[in-house]
Backbone as CSV, one residue per row, in Angstrom:
resi,resn,N_x,N_y,N_z,CA_x,CA_y,CA_z,C_x,C_y,C_z
1,UNK,0.428,-1.045,-0.478,-0.621,0.134,-0.113,0.458,1.633,0.307
2,UNK,2.568,0.872,0.023,2.460,2.341,-0.668,2.353,3.686,-1.677
3,UNK,2.186,2.889,-2.441,1.313,3.266,-3.610,-0.080,4.731,-3.176
4,UNK,-1.222,4.791,-1.488,-1.397,4.950,-0.762,-0.925,6.741,-0.512
5,UNK,1.192,7.035,-0.114,1.127,7.956,0.283,2.269,8.433,-0.598
6,UNK,1.409,8.959,-1.678,1.598,9.537,-2.496,2.141,11.098,-2.244
7,UNK,2.628,11.448,-3.107,3.232,13.414,-2.396,1.899,14.504,-2.460
8,UNK,1.438,14.012,-3.851,0.147,15.317,-3.533,-0.715,14.651,-2.100
9,UNK,-1.128,13.526,-2.152,-1.816,13.075,-0.989,-1.028,13.631,0.472
10,UNK,0.267,13.617,0.644,1.023,14.340,2.447,1.441,15.779,1.993
11,UNK,1.523,16.222,0.399,0.632,17.516,0.909,0.003,17.936,0.918
12,UNK,-1.551,17.552,0.647,-2.321,17.190,2.107,-2.434,17.824,3.357
13,UNK,-1.904,16.210,3.585,-1.387,16.563,5.078,-0.863,17.471,5.586
14,UNK,0.159,17.254,4.991,0.494,18.829,5.145,0.540,20.041,5.700
15,UNK,0.122,21.071,4.904,-1.620,21.968,4.701,-2.605,21.726,5.985
16,UNK,-3.520,20.466,6.129,-4.045,21.107,7.243,-2.695,20.824,8.293
17,UNK,-1.607,20.493,8.309,-1.036,21.164,9.916,-0.656,21.668,10.108
18,UNK,0.389,22.939,8.820,-0.198,23.909,9.026,-0.768,25.488,8.562
19,UNK,-2.491,24.679,8.598,-2.923,25.681,8.712,-3.412,26.157,9.986
20,UNK,-3.103,25.065,10.602,-3.522,24.443,12.451,-2.523,25.056,12.887
21,UNK,-1.461,25.961,12.712,-0.351,27.128,13.137,-0.392,27.917,13.031
22,UNK,-1.211,28.308,11.361,-1.051,29.673,11.509,-1.389,30.810,12.704
23,UNK,-2.785,30.035,13.893,-3.046,31.385,14.346,-2.626,30.692,15.784
24,UNK,-1.163,30.375,16.262,0.228,30.863,16.934,0.971,31.370,16.640
25,UNK,0.735,32.472,17.011,1.745,33.944,16.488,2.698,33.151,17.335
26,UNK,3.078,33.072,18.748,4.135,33.239,19.939,4.545,31.489,19.078
27,UNK,4.082,30.772,18.758,4.598,28.937,18.866,6.455,29.352,17.260
28,UNK,7.468,29.175,18.102,8.628,28.421,17.302,7.762,28.137,16.094
29,UNK,8.841,28.293,15.525,8.714,26.949,13.728,9.280,25.851,14.805
30,UNK,8.806,24.643,14.555,9.124,23.119,13.821,9.821,22.991,12.602
31,UNK,11.355,22.663,13.016,12.226,21.159,12.531,11.529,20.441,11.770
32,UNK,10.764,19.320,13.316,10.871,18.705,12.480,9.186,18.013,12.657
33,UNK,8.351,18.902,12.242,6.849,18.700,12.182,6.491,17.346,12.827
34,UNK,4.976,17.654,13.314,4.744,16.923,13.996,3.048,15.947,13.575
35,UNK,3.382,16.392,12.640,2.472,15.814,11.221,2.895,14.454,11.166
36,UNK,4.297,14.115,10.641,5.453,13.990,10.043,3.839,11.820,10.903
37,UNK,4.510,11.891,12.083,5.369,11.199,13.421,4.343,10.770,12.702
38,UNK,2.326,11.845,13.045,0.687,11.308,13.230,0.760,10.641,12.378
39,UNK,0.586,10.915,10.939,0.632,10.463,9.052,1.276,9.282,9.028
40,UNK,2.815,8.910,9.299,3.368,7.156,10.267,2.125,6.866,10.861
41,UNK,1.871,6.564,11.753,0.975,5.481,13.035,0.304,6.117,13.034
42,UNK,-0.819,6.855,11.636,-1.876,6.611,11.409,-1.982,5.251,10.187
43,UNK,-0.841,5.776,9.114,-0.731,4.257,7.865,-0.603,2.656,8.389
44,UNK,0.437,2.595,9.916,0.630,2.052,10.069,-0.515,1.206,11.309
45,UNK,-0.918,2.111,11.806,-2.311,1.574,12.301,-3.368,1.248,11.572
46,UNK,-3.612,1.607,10.512,-4.541,1.961,9.059,-4.175,-0.076,8.494
47,UNK,-3.313,-0.223,8.568,-2.327,-1.637,7.581,-2.360,-1.402,7.665
48,UNK,-1.588,-0.003,7.057,-1.366,0.326,5.214,0.870,0.325,5.728
49,UNK,1.815,-0.518,6.520,1.696,-0.329,6.729,4.221,-0.309,5.586
50,UNK,3.859,-0.575,4.495,4.953,-0.256,3.528,4.173,1.494,3.169
51,UNK,3.419,2.050,3.842,3.225,3.635,2.906,4.488,4.501,4.607
52,UNK,5.398,3.526,5.522,5.491,4.748,5.832,6.984,5.061,6.242
53,UNK,7.612,3.883,5.434,8.984,4.364,4.386,8.820,5.642,4.160
54,UNK,7.909,5.718,2.587,7.303,6.792,1.695,6.542,8.270,3.518
55,UNK,6.492,8.459,3.899,6.312,9.251,4.838,7.637,9.965,6.093
56,UNK,8.898,8.835,5.566,9.848,9.074,6.278,10.464,9.433,4.831
57,UNK,10.843,9.155,4.338,11.467,9.501,2.655,11.380,11.083,1.741
58,UNK,9.525,11.863,2.514,9.022,12.726,2.368,9.459,13.625,2.780
59,UNK,9.769,13.464,5.090,10.165,14.573,5.194,11.057,14.417,5.262
60,UNK,12.016,13.447,5.210,14.600,14.172,4.578,14.012,14.631,4.324
61,UNK,14.105,14.716,3.003,13.491,15.111,1.763,13.401,17.645,2.461
62,UNK,12.063,17.157,2.357,12.365,18.328,3.303,12.852,18.803,3.900
63,UNK,14.156,18.551,4.548,14.616,18.772,5.950,15.485,18.829,5.024
64,UNK,16.118,17.791,4.131,17.156,18.564,3.339,17.247,20.106,2.061
65,UNK,16.421,20.458,2.079,15.754,21.856,1.142,16.017,23.491,1.988
66,UNK,16.183,22.523,3.686,15.915,23.799,4.586,17.815,23.817,5.029
67,UNK,18.637,22.470,5.276,19.237,22.639,5.820,20.009,21.040,5.750
68,UNK,21.835,21.891,5.879,22.650,20.873,5.015,23.536,20.554,7.068
69,UNK,25.141,19.149,6.399,25.806,19.929,7.646,25.667,19.414,8.486
70,UNK,26.020,19.517,9.961,25.816,18.928,11.022,25.016,18.932,11.607
71,UNK,23.936,20.322,11.487,23.429,19.578,11.340,22.055,19.644,10.395
72,UNK,22.028,19.126,9.626,22.142,18.247,8.386,21.373,16.238,9.391
73,UNK,22.486,16.887,9.773,22.627,15.684,10.262,21.530,14.998,11.396
74,UNK,21.788,15.830,12.256,21.707,15.815,13.582,19.875,15.773,13.673
75,UNK,19.483,16.431,12.349,17.400,16.867,12.918,16.979,15.387,12.576
76,UNK,18.136,14.865,11.038,18.313,14.057,10.109,17.715,12.646,11.695
77,UNK,18.602,12.111,11.842,19.189,11.221,13.509,17.571,11.639,14.230
78,UNK,17.082,13.013,14.444,15.831,13.238,15.488,13.887,13.147,14.510
79,UNK,14.494,12.769,13.227,13.624,12.616,13.226,13.423,10.570,12.454
80,UNK,14.110,10.271,12.342,14.132,8.521,12.457,13.362,7.948,13.945
81,UNK,14.650,8.688,14.746,14.259,8.493,16.476,13.158,8.382,16.844
82,UNK,11.809,9.702,16.248,11.310,9.666,16.763,9.717,8.791,15.506
83,UNK,10.360,8.954,14.746,9.773,8.220,13.615,9.209,6.548,14.483
84,UNK,10.833,6.519,14.464,10.835,4.769,15.528,10.370,4.483,16.339
85,UNK,10.098,5.967,17.502,9.561,5.997,18.707,7.980,5.578,18.913
86,UNK,7.603,6.334,17.929,5.951,6.768,17.853,5.381,5.791,17.059
87,UNK,6.050,4.440,16.694,6.001,3.579,16.567,5.182,2.937,17.137
88,UNK,6.227,2.336,18.139,6.977,1.890,18.769,5.047,2.172,19.997
89,UNK,5.631,2.595,20.416,4.594,3.389,22.048,3.354,3.320,21.354
90,UNK,3.575,3.517,19.907,1.796,3.122,20.110,1.460,1.733,18.992
91,UNK,1.876,1.245,19.522,1.815,-0.373,19.497,1.008,-0.553,19.865
92,UNK,0.506,-0.314,21.559,-0.358,-0.691,22.505,-1.647,-0.526,22.370
93,UNK,-2.097,0.553,21.182,-3.068,0.508,20.811,-3.482,0.129,19.407
94,UNK,-2.556,-0.351,18.344,-2.823,-0.469,17.330,-1.933,-2.387,17.032
95,UNK,-1.298,-2.632,17.764,-1.410,-3.928,18.302,0.632,-3.953,17.626
96,UNK,1.152,-5.344,17.899,2.396,-5.000,17.702,3.197,-6.203,16.418
97,UNK,1.924,-6.936,15.902,2.721,-7.124,15.115,3.046,-6.134,13.223
98,UNK,2.038,-4.720,13.844,1.534,-3.882,12.266,3.132,-2.499,13.374
99,UNK,3.382,-3.466,14.195,4.681,-2.098,14.228,5.921,-2.538,14.505
100,UNK,6.243,-4.085,13.962,7.118,-4.977,13.385,6.606,-4.352,12.339
101,UNK,5.484,-4.931,11.160,6.286,-4.230,9.538,6.579,-3.591,10.143
102,UNK,6.221,-2.161,10.420,6.327,-0.690,9.690,7.628,-0.890,10.458
103,UNK,7.962,-0.965,11.944,9.545,-0.287,11.965,10.906,-1.548,11.019
104,UNK,10.121,-2.213,11.299,11.633,-3.328,9.378,11.450,-2.668,8.411
105,UNK,9.933,-2.354,7.875,9.809,-1.578,6.760,10.623,-0.148,7.248
106,UNK,10.544,0.534,7.943,10.728,1.656,7.944,12.843,1.327,8.166
107,UNK,13.543,0.381,8.121,14.505,0.105,8.886,15.214,0.305,7.160
108,UNK,15.020,-0.864,6.722,15.268,-1.338,5.165,15.472,-0.342,4.277
109,UNK,14.560,0.964,4.695,14.895,1.976,3.502,15.797,3.531,4.468
110,UNK,16.166,2.956,6.047,16.722,4.547,7.113,18.131,3.683,5.897
111,UNK,18.899,5.086,6.527,20.862,5.137,5.742,21.419,4.562,6.817
112,UNK,22.401,3.997,7.376,23.495,3.375,8.204,23.383,4.296,9.296
113,UNK,23.719,5.801,9.371,24.105,6.531,10.156,22.919,6.904,10.746
114,UNK,21.291,6.778,10.197,20.580,7.021,10.642,19.346,5.725,12.123
115,UNK,20.426,4.508,11.789,19.940,3.969,12.172,19.901,3.842,14.139
116,UNK,19.299,3.762,14.940,19.358,2.656,15.668,19.727,1.228,16.338
117,UNK,21.236,2.155,17.158,22.170,0.929,17.800,21.806,-0.155,19.073
118,UNK,21.168,0.701,19.473,20.683,0.084,21.170,19.871,0.670,22.526
119,UNK,19.543,-0.122,22.437,18.289,0.329,23.286,18.332,1.369,24.377
120,UNK,17.659,1.878,24.095,17.043,3.936,24.824,16.533,3.580,25.971
121,UNK,14.808,3.378,25.934,14.766,2.552,27.793,16.420,2.049,28.683
122,UNK,15.211,2.609,30.357,15.875,2.026,30.809,16.113,0.182,31.052
123,UNK,17.171,-0.533,31.174,17.222,-1.797,30.879,17.088,-2.376,32.487
124,UNK,17.747,-1.264,33.568,17.964,-1.730,34.725,16.477,-0.644,36.084
125,UNK,15.954,-0.180,35.455,14.869,0.485,36.397,13.882,-1.427,36.691
126,UNK,13.770,-1.156,37.880,12.856,-2.096,39.093,11.353,-1.962,37.805
127,UNK,10.387,-2.474,38.435,8.393,-2.476,38.533,8.088,-1.328,39.455
128,UNK,9.098,-1.457,40.640,8.520,-0.471,41.117,8.796,1.040,40.232
129,UNK,9.669,1.340,39.653,10.296,2.752,39.091,9.320,3.142,39.209
130,UNK,9.562,2.026,37.715,8.167,2.195,36.644,6.932,2.356,36.610
131,UNK,6.496,1.791,37.607,5.264,2.406,38.059,5.227,3.603,38.743
132,UNK,6.065,3.901,39.619,5.664,5.499,39.873,5.678,6.143,38.693
133,UNK,6.383,5.805,38.112,6.681,7.046,36.505,5.639,7.049,35.789
134,UNK,4.853,5.703,35.147,4.012,5.424,35.017,3.412,6.504,35.654
135,UNK,2.767,6.135,36.700,2.303,7.015,37.609,1.757,7.873,37.636
136,UNK,2.552,8.895,36.759,3.084,10.263,36.677,2.880,11.022,35.773
137,UNK,3.097,9.789,34.519,3.255,10.710,33.618,0.985,10.456,33.484
138,UNK,0.548,9.656,33.899,-0.900,9.010,33.748,-1.749,10.413,34.482
139,UNK,-0.948,10.912,35.298,-1.660,11.864,36.259,-1.690,13.538,34.663
140,UNK,-0.177,13.886,35.210,-0.082,13.972,33.879,-0.907,14.464,31.757
141,UNK,-0.716,13.700,31.561,-2.009,13.831,30.604,-3.397,13.254,31.817
142,UNK,-3.690,13.088,32.138,-5.642,12.626,32.643,-6.181,14.247,33.581
143,UNK,-4.983,14.423,34.343,-4.834,15.779,35.160,-5.965,15.285,36.530
144,UNK,-6.984,16.311,36.594,-8.064,16.486,37.531,-8.596,14.678,37.269
145,UNK,-9.016,14.127,36.646,-9.704,12.322,36.484,-9.512,11.391,36.733
146,UNK,-7.965,11.622,36.494,-7.052,10.045,36.589,-7.553,9.501,37.504
147,UNK,-8.193,10.022,39.128,-8.781,9.197,39.166,-9.177,8.411,39.767
148,UNK,-9.822,8.857,39.402,-11.424,8.085,38.705,-11.443,7.550,37.504
149,UNK,-10.464,7.649,36.208,-10.201,6.818,34.556,-8.939,5.197,35.602
150,UNK,-8.574,6.245,36.382,-7.602,4.145,36.995,-8.463,3.344,38.348
151,UNK,-9.963,3.869,38.699,-10.274,3.235,39.452,-11.838,2.742,38.817
152,UNK,-12.245,3.936,37.060,-12.597,2.193,36.170,-12.091,1.458,35.786
153,UNK,-10.547,1.870,35.576,-9.430,0.721,35.142,-9.728,-0.433,36.084
154,UNK,-9.037,0.403,37.337,-9.213,-1.023,38.337,-10.669,-2.377,38.459
155,UNK,-12.219,-1.363,38.564,-13.132,-2.382,39.286,-13.226,-3.122,38.013
156,UNK,-12.795,-2.658,36.942,-12.957,-3.962,35.592,-11.863,-5.099,35.702
157,UNK,-10.701,-4.707,35.755,-9.353,-5.349,36.256,-8.659,-5.432,36.917
158,UNK,-7.909,-5.621,38.280,-6.976,-4.680,39.007,-5.850,-4.738,38.096
159,UNK,-5.469,-5.833,37.872,-3.976,-6.043,36.497,-4.374,-5.022,35.629
160,UNK,-5.542,-5.070,35.199,-5.700,-3.454,33.960,-4.928,-2.080,34.616
161,UNK,-5.304,-1.801,35.095,-4.822,-0.589,35.996,-3.419,-0.550,36.527
162,UNK,-2.615,-1.713,36.710,-1.857,-1.435,37.694,-0.398,-1.553,36.260
163,UNK,-1.116,-2.422,34.957,-0.856,-2.912,33.377,-0.308,-1.432,32.622
164,UNK,-2.314,-0.901,32.570,-1.228,0.818,31.746,-0.516,1.685,32.730
165,UNK,-0.353,1.938,33.645,0.250,2.916,34.707,1.274,2.071,34.412
166,UNK,2.233,1.116,35.034,3.442,0.035,35.134,3.920,-0.021,32.837
167,UNK,3.592,-0.614,32.525,3.988,-1.363,30.438,3.363,0.624,29.680
168,UNK,1.905,0.552,29.905,2.126,1.486,28.877,2.150,2.867,28.665
169,UNK,2.134,2.535,30.074,2.972,4.887,31.054,3.976,4.770,31.278
170,UNK,4.909,3.303,31.674,5.770,3.926,32.400,7.263,2.913,31.326
171,UNK,6.690,1.612,31.946,7.998,1.537,30.051,8.053,2.299,28.942
172,UNK,6.673,1.795,27.791,6.663,2.139,26.888,6.583,3.746,26.311
173,UNK,6.031,4.468,27.337,6.911,6.029,27.765,7.325,6.031,28.102
174,UNK,8.106,5.797,28.843,9.692,5.765,29.112,10.808,6.351,28.128
175,UNK,11.277,6.983,27.221,11.763,7.278,26.905,12.334,8.775,26.218
176,UNK,13.232,9.165,26.660,13.434,11.383,25.739,14.104,10.464,24.288
177,UNK,12.972,10.546,23.692,12.795,10.981,23.105,11.106,11.582,21.439
178,UNK,10.243,10.955,22.589,8.924,12.377,22.022,8.843,13.464,23.295
179,UNK,8.193,13.997,22.926,7.127,15.703,23.717,6.275,14.368,24.009
180,UNK,5.996,14.481,25.256,4.584,14.583,25.714,4.057,15.314,24.766
181,UNK,3.048,16.349,23.825,2.188,16.246,23.094,1.737,15.346,21.906
182,UNK,3.298,14.453,21.547,4.275,13.943,20.686,3.506,12.763,20.718
183,UNK,3.471,11.896,22.149,3.051,10.662,22.341,1.874,10.804,22.881
184,UNK,1.144,11.646,23.000,0.146,12.469,23.101,-0.889,11.986,21.640
185,UNK,-0.210,12.922,20.829,-0.553,12.698,19.156,-0.627,11.201,18.652
186,UNK,0.590,10.088,18.807,0.578,8.997,18.443,-0.593,8.147,19.057
187,UNK,-1.077,8.739,20.127,-2.570,7.871,20.441,-2.832,7.712,19.869
188,UNK,-3.608,9.413,19.920,-4.627,9.520,19.527,-4.680,9.333,17.950
189,UNK,-3.500,9.631,16.713,-4.324,8.772,15.290,-3.478,7.324,16.061
190,UNK,-3.278,6.775,16.811,-3.427,4.804,16.571,-5.143,4.386,17.015
191,UNK,-5.961,5.477,17.681,-7.027,5.677,18.628,-7.938,5.929,17.013
192,UNK,-7.604,6.119,16.438,-8.324,6.984,14.636,-8.667,6.384,14.263
193,UNK,-7.431,4.904,14.148,-7.971,5.100,13.056,-8.041,2.947,13.251
194,UNK,-8.098,3.583,14.299,-8.638,2.033,15.265,-9.834,1.435,15.555
195,UNK,-10.248,3.000,15.775,-11.956,3.207,15.499,-12.171,2.706,16.703
196,UNK,-11.386,3.665,17.711,-12.018,3.393,19.567,-12.452,4.782,19.670
197,UNK,-13.926,4.748,19.449,-14.308,6.117,20.271,-13.934,7.212,21.039
198,UNK,-14.442,5.955,21.689,-14.083,6.627,23.568,-13.400,6.565,23.432
199,UNK,-12.878,6.287,23.434,-10.729,6.346,24.227,-10.352,7.616,23.595
200,UNK,-10.456,7.222,21.945,-10.307,9.128,21.583,-11.104,9.879,21.479
201,UNK,-12.068,10.493,22.031,-12.383,11.205,22.467,-11.657,11.976,23.972
202,UNK,-11.713,10.890,25.281,-10.528,11.166,25.827,-9.388,11.294,25.945
203,UNK,-8.242,10.746,24.964,-7.316,11.740,25.456,-7.741,12.765,23.278
204,UNK,-8.385,12.993,23.183,-8.755,13.512,22.285,-8.278,15.723,23.863
205,UNK,-9.805,15.037,24.213,-9.902,16.407,25.649,-8.231,16.201,26.809
206,UNK,-7.806,15.313,27.248,-6.924,15.455,28.108,-5.498,16.267,27.169
207,UNK,-5.578,16.334,25.592,-4.054,16.490,24.750,-3.548,18.363,25.940
208,UNK,-5.078,18.555,25.868,-4.790,20.181,26.588,-3.943,20.251,27.650
209,UNK,-4.550,18.897,28.317,-2.641,19.217,30.018,-2.079,18.897,29.131
210,UNK,-1.297,18.092,28.081,0.061,18.029,28.203,0.625,19.444,26.720
211,UNK,-0.362,20.916,27.038,-0.291,21.829,25.831,-0.357,21.678,24.582
212,UNK,-1.409,20.890,23.559,-1.848,20.687,22.554,-2.493,21.617,22.637
213,UNK,-2.029,23.325,21.121,-3.627,24.012,20.842,-4.196,22.870,20.592
214,UNK,-5.773,23.969,19.882,-6.592,23.604,20.481,-6.488,22.886,18.689
215,UNK,-6.472,24.379,18.045,-6.763,23.641,16.512,-5.925,21.987,16.177
216,UNK,-4.917,22.560,16.571,-3.599,21.643,15.936,-4.082,20.489,16.604
217,UNK,-4.461,19.769,17.436,-4.996,19.228,17.491,-6.636,19.007,17.062
218,UNK,-7.055,19.614,15.963,-8.434,19.343,15.219,-7.735,18.341,14.241
219,UNK,-5.513,19.211,13.744,-5.706,19.633,13.022,-5.316,17.203,12.789
220,UNK,-5.027,17.017,13.615,-4.227,15.953,13.873,-5.486,14.535,13.984
221,UNK,-6.965,15.309,14.544,-7.896,14.276,13.747,-8.105,14.393,12.529
222,UNK,-7.960,15.520,12.010,-8.676,15.406,9.993,-7.381,14.740,9.727
223,UNK,-6.497,14.428,9.292,-4.619,13.717,9.873,-4.742,12.623,9.494
224,UNK,-5.579,11.953,10.611,-5.822,11.193,10.728,-7.155,9.683,9.835
225,UNK,-7.673,10.740,9.784,-9.673,10.900,9.189,-8.907,10.035,8.614
226,UNK,-8.727,10.999,7.388,-7.989,11.014,5.650,-6.673,9.745,5.420
227,UNK,-5.617,10.058,6.104,-5.176,8.183,6.301,-6.008,7.150,6.360
228,UNK,-6.562,6.459,7.115,-7.238,6.009,7.598,-8.661,5.604,6.398
229,UNK,-8.859,6.761,6.337,-10.605,6.558,4.402,-9.437,5.786,3.445
230,UNK,-8.474,6.999,2.976,-7.452,6.410,2.461,-7.037,4.391,2.384
231,UNK,-6.645,4.356,3.141,-6.896,3.217,3.136,-7.563,2.580,3.647
232,UNK,-8.635,2.497,3.838,-9.636,1.655,3.170,-10.585,0.671,4.428
233,UNK,-9.852,2.185,5.711,-9.944,1.783,7.312,-12.124,1.471,6.976
234,UNK,-12.557,0.239,7.883,-13.800,0.567,7.535,-14.278,0.693,9.244
235,UNK,-15.345,2.140,8.790,-15.136,2.173,10.208,-16.548,2.246,10.672
236,UNK,-16.846,2.022,11.715,-18.326,1.016,12.169,-18.941,2.523,12.554
237,UNK,-18.444,3.658,13.795,-18.667,5.012,14.559,-18.335,5.298,14.010
238,UNK,-19.177,6.876,14.176,-18.205,8.164,13.357,-17.092,8.705,15.167
239,UNK,-16.568,9.956,14.175,-14.918,9.548,14.795,-15.523,11.028,15.532
240,UNK,-15.240,11.384,16.972,-15.677,12.493,17.770,-15.196,13.934,17.479
241,UNK,-15.981,14.584,17.346,-15.176,16.165,17.696,-14.940,16.282,19.075
242,UNK,-13.175,17.474,18.270,-12.668,17.817,19.933,-13.859,18.656,20.450
243,UNK,-13.212,18.891,21.880,-13.924,19.039,22.492,-13.915,20.446,22.896
244,UNK,-13.962,21.603,22.847,-13.673,23.081,23.822,-13.369,23.068,24.693
245,UNK,-13.379,22.471,25.485,-12.620,22.407,26.579,-11.663,21.941,27.003
246,UNK,-11.132,22.530,28.381,-9.357,21.734,28.675,-9.279,20.752,29.414
247,UNK,-10.258,20.491,30.005,-10.109,18.151,30.192,-11.059,18.232,30.248
248,UNK,-11.159,16.590,30.498,-11.736,15.712,29.774,-12.723,15.520,31.271
249,UNK,-13.759,14.951,30.609,-14.667,14.632,31.320,-15.732,13.496,31.140
250,UNK,-15.983,13.251,32.071,-16.149,11.615,31.943,-18.045,11.317,32.131
251,UNK,-18.413,12.001,31.990,-19.750,11.846,31.143,-20.441,10.937,31.183
252,UNK,-19.617,10.593,30.074,-19.908,8.746,29.244,-19.308,7.944,29.769
253,UNK,-18.912,8.039,31.329,-18.554,6.527,32.338,-19.845,6.364,32.011
């Protein structure tokens, strides 16, 4: 399905994202635009894993038009690292098999000097420490609703609450590669592409807790919907709209 990620289509996605930033005069220009990883995760979660390298090459070309020398290499490596980690972290939403296919496809076209050769997550942290980190990350995202959400998961299955805190927000999110908002956008992209409206609503609402501007969240939603539609995702429910409020509401619990 690499043919789905045409240059014209990627230009459309780029235009959606850039339009969302026109009303953010205080924002500094981005070297590595957030929509790159959003599109890559959306394609992977939609089952079009071989489109991921196309998105990566498109992003590389953009960097090469505006930078050179050591600065270019630093930006290229940062791009490769962010795309790898977004695909890995979001696999808790869209599935490990598709993450494997996406990362292997990405690796196959990644220049040797941009490849990862060592584990970036801590391999010595104990479970208690990972649980502490996970709970901290969870509270940062969910804000005042964190306790209610954790109680909901614990009531459904105590291991679920522990797993989400320790594995999803402790291990998976514990790498200094993605910004909190970039991690959140990857999760939203995976949720929309896999047709999980309830969780999508939660995470889009909570995006404000990690500094995501409202218009940018809307752009992430639109970009992912376009990718999923192009990849032939059969959606059973409508994608929720982005709420105007700055925090999630649990009225639907």
